[in-house]
Backbone atoms as SQL, in Angstrom:
CREATE TABLE atoms (id INTEGER PRIMARY KEY, chain TEXT, resi INTEGER, resn TEXT, atom TEXT, x REAL, y REAL, z REAL);
INSERT INTO atoms VALUES
  (1, 'A', 1, 'MET', 'N', 165.833, 168.958, -48.161),
  (2, 'A', 1, 'MET', 'CA', 164.531, 168.584, -47.633),
  (3, 'A', 1, 'MET', 'C', 163.823, 168.923, -46.092),
  (4, 'A', 2, 'ALA', 'N', 165.140, 168.803, -45.359),
  (5, 'A', 2, 'ALA', 'CA', 164.790, 169.344, -43.633),
  (6, 'A', 2, 'ALA', 'C', 164.674, 170.427, -44.130),
  (7, 'A', 3, 'HIS', 'N', 165.394, 171.567, -44.602),
  (8, 'A', 3, 'HIS', 'CA', 165.241, 173.114, -44.988),
  (9, 'A', 3, 'HIS', 'C', 163.722, 173.260, -45.106),
  (10, 'A', 4, 'HIS', 'N', 163.196, 172.834, -46.148),
  (11, 'A', 4, 'HIS', 'CA', 161.595, 172.821, -46.713),
  (12, 'A', 4, 'HIS', 'C', 160.773, 172.777, -45.632),
  (13, 'A', 5, 'VAL', 'N', 160.973, 171.423, -44.546),
  (14, 'A', 5, 'VAL', 'CA', 159.955, 170.916, -43.846),
  (15, 'A', 5, 'VAL', 'C', 160.039, 172.126, -42.738),
  (16, 'A', 6, 'SER', 'N', 161.080, 172.375, -42.237),
  (17, 'A', 6, 'SER', 'CA', 161.528, 173.425, -41.343),
  (18, 'A', 6, 'SER', 'C', 160.616, 174.760, -41.748),
  (19, 'A', 7, 'GLN', 'N', 161.114, 175.081, -42.654),
  (20, 'A', 7, 'GLN', 'CA', 160.742, 176.099, -43.175),
  (21, 'A', 7, 'GLN', 'C', 159.083, 176.521, -43.618),
  (22, 'A', 8, 'ALA', 'N', 158.766, 175.451, -43.817),
  (23, 'A', 8, 'ALA', 'CA', 157.152, 175.260, -43.883),
  (24, 'A', 8, 'ALA', 'C', 156.568, 174.890, -42.563),
  (25, 'A', 9, 'ASN', 'N', 157.144, 174.470, -41.616),
  (26, 'A', 9, 'ASN', 'CA', 156.748, 174.812, -40.208),
  (27, 'A', 9, 'ASN', 'C', 156.648, 176.066, -39.588),
  (28, 'A', 10, 'MET', 'N', 157.906, 176.930, -39.880),
  (29, 'A', 10, 'MET', 'CA', 157.918, 178.289, -39.466),
  (30, 'A', 10, 'MET', 'C', 156.853, 179.040, -40.182),
  (31, 'A', 11, 'ASN', 'N', 156.682, 178.935, -41.173),
  (32, 'A', 11, 'ASN', 'CA', 155.447, 179.649, -42.232),
  (33, 'A', 11, 'ASN', 'C', 154.189, 179.562, -41.727),
  (34, 'A', 12, 'ARG', 'N', 153.887, 178.059, -41.087),
  (35, 'A', 12, 'ARG', 'CA', 152.444, 177.909, -40.633),
  (36, 'A', 12, 'ARG', 'C', 152.566, 178.380, -39.266),
  (37, 'A', 13, 'GLN', 'N', 153.487, 178.288, -38.373),
  (38, 'A', 13, 'GLN', 'CA', 153.508, 179.348, -36.958),
  (39, 'A', 13, 'GLN', 'C', 153.093, 180.709, -37.277),
  (40, 'A', 14, 'ARG', 'N', 153.850, 181.258, -37.921),
  (41, 'A', 14, 'ARG', 'CA', 153.765, 182.337, -38.353),
  (42, 'A', 14, 'ARG', 'C', 152.259, 183.010, -38.991),
  (43, 'A', 15, 'ILE', 'N', 151.692, 181.960, -39.574),
  (44, 'A', 15, 'ILE', 'CA', 150.107, 182.539, -40.070),
  (45, 'A', 15, 'ILE', 'C', 149.502, 182.149, -38.868),
  (46, 'A', 16, 'LYS', 'N', 149.390, 181.259, -38.076),
  (47, 'A', 16, 'LYS', 'CA', 148.799, 181.091, -36.899),
  (48, 'A', 16, 'LYS', 'C', 149.001, 182.329, -36.343),
  (49, 'A', 17, 'THR', 'N', 150.067, 182.965, -35.701),
  (50, 'A', 17, 'THR', 'CA', 150.278, 183.824, -34.854),
  (51, 'A', 17, 'THR', 'C', 149.862, 185.222, -35.650),
  (52, 'A', 18, 'VAL', 'N', 149.811, 185.557, -36.789),
  (53, 'A', 18, 'VAL', 'CA', 149.279, 186.534, -37.431),
  (54, 'A', 18, 'VAL', 'C', 147.508, 186.438, -37.095),
  (55, 'A', 19, 'SER', 'N', 147.268, 185.346, -37.503),
  (56, 'A', 19, 'SER', 'CA', 145.570, 185.080, -37.674),
  (57, 'A', 19, 'SER', 'C', 145.361, 185.424, -36.230),
  (58, 'A', 20, 'LEU', 'N', 145.864, 184.903, -35.348),
  (59, 'A', 20, 'LEU', 'CA', 145.193, 185.175, -33.826),
  (60, 'A', 20, 'LEU', 'C', 145.296, 186.889, -33.472),
  (61, 'A', 21, 'TRP', 'N', 146.650, 187.212, -34.007),
  (62, 'A', 21, 'TRP', 'CA', 146.538, 188.764, -33.697),
  (63, 'A', 21, 'TRP', 'C', 145.440, 189.636, -34.454),
  (64, 'A', 22, 'SER', 'N', 145.206, 189.214, -35.591),
  (65, 'A', 22, 'SER', 'CA', 144.365, 189.760, -36.569),
  (66, 'A', 22, 'SER', 'C', 142.919, 189.498, -35.984),
  (67, 'A', 23, 'LEU', 'N', 142.840, 188.356, -35.418),
  (68, 'A', 23, 'LEU', 'CA', 141.223, 188.314, -34.876),
  (69, 'A', 23, 'LEU', 'C', 141.058, 188.887, -33.325),
  (70, 'A', 24, 'GLN', 'N', 142.163, 189.164, -32.883),
  (71, 'A', 24, 'GLN', 'CA', 142.052, 190.012, -31.318),
  (72, 'A', 24, 'GLN', 'C', 141.957, 191.424, -31.882),
  (73, 'A', 25, 'LYS', 'N', 142.658, 191.943, -32.657),
  (74, 'A', 25, 'LYS', 'CA', 142.209, 193.054, -33.080),
  (75, 'A', 25, 'LYS', 'C', 140.675, 193.419, -33.543),
  (76, 'A', 26, 'THR', 'N', 140.572, 192.553, -34.500),
  (77, 'A', 26, 'THR', 'CA', 138.786, 192.803, -34.882),
  (78, 'A', 26, 'THR', 'C', 138.098, 192.492, -33.839),
  (79, 'A', 27, 'ALA', 'N', 138.244, 191.699, -33.035),
  (80, 'A', 27, 'ALA', 'CA', 137.217, 191.447, -31.741),
  (81, 'A', 27, 'ALA', 'C', 137.174, 192.916, -30.971),
  (82, 'A', 28, 'ASN', 'N', 138.540, 193.297, -30.736),
  (83, 'A', 28, 'ASN', 'CA', 138.472, 194.424, -29.910),
  (84, 'A', 28, 'ASN', 'C', 138.006, 195.867, -30.540),
  (85, 'A', 29, 'ALA', 'N', 137.820, 196.134, -31.890),
  (86, 'A', 29, 'ALA', 'CA', 137.567, 197.122, -32.559),
  (87, 'A', 29, 'ALA', 'C', 135.981, 196.709, -32.686),
  (88, 'A', 30, 'ILE', 'N', 134.980, 195.616, -32.680),
  (89, 'A', 30, 'ILE', 'CA', 133.725, 194.961, -32.625),
  (90, 'A', 30, 'ILE', 'C', 133.364, 195.574, -31.329),
  (91, 'A', 31, 'LEU', 'N', 134.279, 195.363, -30.372),
  (92, 'A', 31, 'LEU', 'CA', 133.630, 195.539, -28.594),
  (93, 'A', 31, 'LEU', 'C', 133.453, 196.614, -28.444),
  (94, 'A', 32, 'PHE', 'N', 134.689, 197.412, -28.875),
  (95, 'A', 32, 'PHE', 'CA', 134.823, 198.946, -28.857),
  (96, 'A', 32, 'PHE', 'C', 133.386, 199.900, -29.602),
  (97, 'A', 33, 'ALA', 'N', 133.148, 199.142, -30.721),
  (98, 'A', 33, 'ALA', 'CA', 132.274, 199.953, -31.206),
  (99, 'A', 33, 'ALA', 'C', 130.875, 199.389, -30.841),
  (100, 'A', 34, 'PHE', 'N', 130.364, 198.531, -29.795),
  (101, 'A', 34, 'PHE', 'CA', 129.191, 197.898, -29.482),
  (102, 'A', 34, 'PHE', 'C', 129.239, 198.830, -28.090),
  (103, 'A', 35, 'LYS', 'N', 130.321, 199.116, -27.450),
  (104, 'A', 35, 'LYS', 'CA', 130.321, 199.734, -26.156),
  (105, 'A', 35, 'LYS', 'C', 129.859, 201.323, -26.643),
  (106, 'A', 36, 'ASN', 'N', 130.383, 202.068, -27.636),
  (107, 'A', 36, 'ASN', 'CA', 130.039, 203.221, -28.071),
  (108, 'A', 36, 'ASN', 'C', 128.625, 203.640, -28.319),
  (109, 'A', 37, 'VAL', 'N', 128.220, 202.500, -29.041),
  (110, 'A', 37, 'VAL', 'CA', 126.879, 202.380, -29.793),
  (111, 'A', 37, 'VAL', 'C', 125.944, 202.296, -28.178),
  (112, 'A', 38, 'ALA', 'N', 126.048, 201.635, -27.624),
  (113, 'A', 38, 'ALA', 'CA', 125.348, 201.286, -26.155),
  (114, 'A', 38, 'ALA', 'C', 125.333, 202.578, -25.368),
  (115, 'A', 39, 'ASP', 'N', 126.493, 203.081, -25.089),
  (116, 'A', 39, 'ASP', 'CA', 126.899, 204.275, -23.997),
  (117, 'A', 39, 'ASP', 'C', 127.770, 205.193, -24.538),
  (118, 'A', 40, 'PRO', 'N', 127.069, 206.108, -25.648),
  (119, 'A', 40, 'PRO', 'CA', 128.091, 207.238, -26.224),
  (120, 'A', 40, 'PRO', 'C', 128.248, 208.145, -25.318),
  (121, 'A', 41, 'VAL', 'N', 127.479, 208.360, -23.979),
  (122, 'A', 41, 'VAL', 'CA', 128.007, 209.394, -23.005),
  (123, 'A', 41, 'VAL', 'C', 129.116, 209.177, -22.017),
  (124, 'A', 42, 'SER', 'N', 129.354, 207.883, -21.969),
  (125, 'A', 42, 'SER', 'CA', 130.542, 207.475, -21.301),
  (126, 'A', 42, 'SER', 'C', 131.876, 207.878, -22.329),
  (127, 'A', 43, 'VAL', 'N', 131.627, 207.801, -23.616),
  (128, 'A', 43, 'VAL', 'CA', 133.021, 208.070, -24.320),
  (129, 'A', 43, 'VAL', 'C', 133.350, 209.600, -24.097),
  (130, 'A', 44, 'HIS', 'N', 131.873, 210.355, -24.241),
  (131, 'A', 44, 'HIS', 'CA', 132.099, 211.777, -24.051),
  (132, 'A', 44, 'HIS', 'C', 132.694, 212.143, -22.832),
  (133, 'A', 45, 'LEU', 'N', 132.313, 211.601, -21.772),
  (134, 'A', 45, 'LEU', 'CA', 132.927, 211.726, -20.108),
  (135, 'A', 45, 'LEU', 'C', 134.391, 211.481, -20.327),
  (136, 'A', 46, 'LYS', 'N', 134.550, 210.609, -21.101),
  (137, 'A', 46, 'LYS', 'CA', 136.011, 209.743, -20.967),
  (138, 'A', 46, 'LYS', 'C', 136.881, 210.898, -21.959),
  (139, 'A', 47, 'ASP', 'N', 136.582, 211.778, -22.736),
  (140, 'A', 47, 'ASP', 'CA', 137.094, 212.481, -23.675),
  (141, 'A', 47, 'ASP', 'C', 137.419, 213.519, -22.795),
  (142, 'A', 48, 'ILE', 'N', 136.287, 214.144, -22.247),
  (143, 'A', 48, 'ILE', 'CA', 136.670, 215.167, -21.444),
  (144, 'A', 48, 'ILE', 'C', 137.576, 214.705, -20.047),
  (145, 'A', 49, 'TYR', 'N', 137.453, 213.600, -19.285),
  (146, 'A', 49, 'TYR', 'CA', 138.263, 213.336, -18.526),
  (147, 'A', 49, 'TYR', 'C', 139.786, 213.106, -18.870),
  (148, 'A', 50, 'PHE', 'N', 140.182, 212.685, -19.800),
  (149, 'A', 50, 'PHE', 'CA', 141.586, 212.416, -20.508),
  (150, 'A', 50, 'PHE', 'C', 142.225, 213.868, -20.928),
  (151, 'A', 51, 'SER', 'N', 141.254, 215.049, -21.185),
  (152, 'A', 51, 'SER', 'CA', 141.624, 215.942, -21.690),
  (153, 'A', 51, 'SER', 'C', 141.963, 217.011, -20.605),
  (154, 'A', 52, 'ARG', 'N', 141.354, 216.742, -19.404),
  (155, 'A', 52, 'ARG', 'CA', 141.495, 217.476, -18.108),
  (156, 'A', 52, 'ARG', 'C', 142.871, 216.928, -17.703),
  (157, 'A', 53, 'GLN', 'N', 143.077, 215.699, -17.709),
  (158, 'A', 53, 'GLN', 'CA', 144.097, 215.068, -17.259),
  (159, 'A', 53, 'GLN', 'C', 145.547, 215.464, -18.112),
  (160, 'A', 54, 'GLN', 'N', 145.444, 215.570, -19.377),
  (161, 'A', 54, 'GLN', 'CA', 146.491, 215.996, -20.318),
  (162, 'A', 54, 'GLN', 'C', 146.597, 217.661, -19.926),
  (163, 'A', 55, 'GLY', 'N', 145.720, 218.219, -19.490),
  (164, 'A', 55, 'GLY', 'CA', 145.819, 219.776, -19.437),
  (165, 'A', 55, 'GLY', 'C', 146.706, 219.945, -17.688),
  (166, 'A', 56, 'MET', 'N', 146.099, 219.164, -16.847),
  (167, 'A', 56, 'MET', 'CA', 146.782, 219.004, -15.569),
  (168, 'A', 56, 'MET', 'C', 148.329, 218.707, -15.494),
  (169, 'A', 57, 'ALA', 'N', 148.467, 217.797, -16.249),
  (170, 'A', 57, 'ALA', 'CA', 150.036, 217.303, -16.670),
  (171, 'A', 57, 'ALA', 'C', 150.654, 218.313, -17.291),
  (172, 'A', 58, 'LEU', 'N', 150.255, 219.138, -17.944),
  (173, 'A', 58, 'LEU', 'CA', 150.866, 220.139, -18.678),
  (174, 'A', 58, 'LEU', 'C', 151.197, 221.375, -18.082),
  (175, 'A', 59, 'GLY', 'N', 150.598, 221.724, -16.832),
  (176, 'A', 59, 'GLY', 'CA', 150.175, 222.615, -15.952),
  (177, 'A', 59, 'GLY', 'C', 149.384, 223.867, -16.412),
  (178, 'A', 60, 'LEU', 'N', 148.660, 223.424, -17.184),
  (179, 'A', 60, 'LEU', 'CA', 147.536, 224.374, -17.850),
  (180, 'A', 60, 'LEU', 'C', 146.605, 224.707, -16.912),
  (181, 'A', 61, 'TYR', 'N', 146.263, 223.971, -15.849),
  (182, 'A', 61, 'TYR', 'CA', 145.086, 224.295, -14.806),
  (183, 'A', 61, 'TYR', 'C', 145.766, 225.120, -13.754),
  (184, 'A', 62, 'ASP', 'N', 147.011, 225.207, -13.619),
  (185, 'A', 62, 'ASP', 'CA', 147.739, 225.840, -12.421),
  (186, 'A', 62, 'ASP', 'C', 147.506, 227.437, -12.766),
  (187, 'A', 63, 'THR', 'N', 147.461, 227.736, -13.736),
  (188, 'A', 63, 'THR', 'CA', 147.564, 229.321, -14.058),
  (189, 'A', 63, 'THR', 'C', 145.988, 229.827, -13.882),
  (190, 'A', 64, 'LEU', 'N', 144.907, 229.019, -13.791),
  (191, 'A', 64, 'LEU', 'CA', 143.608, 229.269, -13.583),
  (192, 'A', 64, 'LEU', 'C', 143.448, 229.528, -12.142),
  (193, 'A', 65, 'SER', 'N', 142.866, 230.748, -11.806),
  (194, 'A', 65, 'SER', 'CA', 142.554, 230.667, -10.467),
  (195, 'A', 65, 'SER', 'C', 141.160, 231.355, -10.252),
  (196, 'A', 66, 'ILE', 'N', 140.201, 230.568, -9.550),
  (197, 'A', 66, 'ILE', 'CA', 138.964, 230.937, -9.254),
  (198, 'A', 66, 'ILE', 'C', 138.423, 231.287, -8.086),
  (199, 'A', 67, 'PRO', 'N', 138.048, 232.603, -7.630),
  (200, 'A', 67, 'PRO', 'CA', 138.048, 232.976, -6.206),
  (201, 'A', 67, 'PRO', 'C', 136.909, 232.207, -5.650),
  (202, 'A', 68, 'PHE', 'N', 137.164, 232.048, -4.509),
  (203, 'A', 68, 'PHE', 'CA', 136.457, 231.386, -3.620),
  (204, 'A', 68, 'PHE', 'C', 135.244, 231.923, -3.543),
  (205, 'A', 69, 'GLY', 'N', 133.752, 230.769, -3.608),
  (206, 'A', 69, 'GLY', 'CA', 132.309, 231.478, -3.653),
  (207, 'A', 69, 'GLY', 'C', 132.062, 232.418, -4.647),
  (208, 'A', 70, 'VAL', 'N', 132.785, 232.112, -5.802),
  (209, 'A', 70, 'VAL', 'CA', 132.161, 232.471, -6.918),
  (210, 'A', 70, 'VAL', 'C', 131.640, 231.307, -7.939),
  (211, 'A', 71, 'ASP', 'N', 130.534, 231.281, -8.368),
  (212, 'A', 71, 'ASP', 'CA', 129.941, 230.344, -9.181),
  (213, 'A', 71, 'ASP', 'C', 130.249, 230.367, -10.631),
  (214, 'A', 72, 'VAL', 'N', 130.762, 229.260, -10.870),
  (215, 'A', 72, 'VAL', 'CA', 131.124, 229.175, -12.450),
  (216, 'A', 72, 'VAL', 'C', 130.249, 228.626, -13.576);
């Protein structure tokens, strides 16, 4: 009998934990969607920023040379 009680308590705790995790993930997705709807330009600029950061980390921009005084 004690085994069944402890098993039921563990299952209850597991359900609470999974429910909280699911609620957090859902809330995060909703907030992300609202942010993208409210300010789509910031998402575009963030993508550009991260792609440049990745390019710099890979050394892709080290090979580019832009002469001084030349408008690009």
